[in-house]
C-alpha positions, 0 to 999 in steps of 0.5 A: 463523471466516469473519468472522475469515477475512474480516477477516484477507483485508480487512486484506491487501487494504487493505495491498496498495491502500495500498502501491499507493496510494503509487506515482507514476503520473504525477500528483502526489496527496498520497497519494503523501507523506501517510503519510511518516514524519517524524523530528519531535523524535526521534518518527516522526510521519506527514507529513499530521499535520505539514503540509498538502499540496496539489496545485496542478497535476497535476505539483506538490505543495506541502507547508506545514509547520504548523512551520517547524522540521520543514521539514528533516525532511520534506525528509529524509524525502522523499529517503528514501522511494522516490517519486524527488523531489528536493524544493525549499523556501523558507522556507515551503513544500517543492515537490516537482516531478513530472517527466514519466515516462519509458518506462523508469520506467514499466516499473520501476514495473510491475516494482514493482507486480508485486512488491508484487502476489506479496507480497499473494498470499503474504500471502493464502496464508499466511492460508489456511494459518493458518485451514486449521491451525486447522480441523485443530486443531478437527477432531482435537480433535473439535470438528468433524466431518471433513464440516465440515473439508472444508466449511470447507476448501472455503469458505476456499479459495473466499474466498482464490480470490476475494481472489487475484482482487481483488488481480490486478484492482487490479494489473492496473488500476494497471499500465493507469493507468501504461502508458496515461499 
């Protein structure tokens, strides 16, 4: 039971971390675009499988498609994403110039981080409810005693509190990165 709980919580934290990794913090990093889904001959494909992505300097990303026919699809995926960058392409490469972040944009990003953090907390609380429901079913069917039920419930809450604390630390770190650039 505890192993399932830990796996579920780890998945939620990983999903949260991945969601924050695509938020632009002033430096151009390949992580911002590598998981964008590109329509490649009618099939949604991660950008990382269609092109090499590099950051020659902190303000620019360079995307070199393996197949030149995918250039337009890559540009469309970038425009549809929420990174807020307009791609500039020539025949071989797509350049993503990252302008310096304004104070207004930083505050907007801090707000987005707060929203993503709250969604992660809700997901973790839903995991708690699901696991408590499962042990209640076991208690009601006689598989575990009342004492075991309360001990498990306390253990679940301990794991939930630790996970929410981790999420809050990640949020604080990301917000500091953005406000201290």
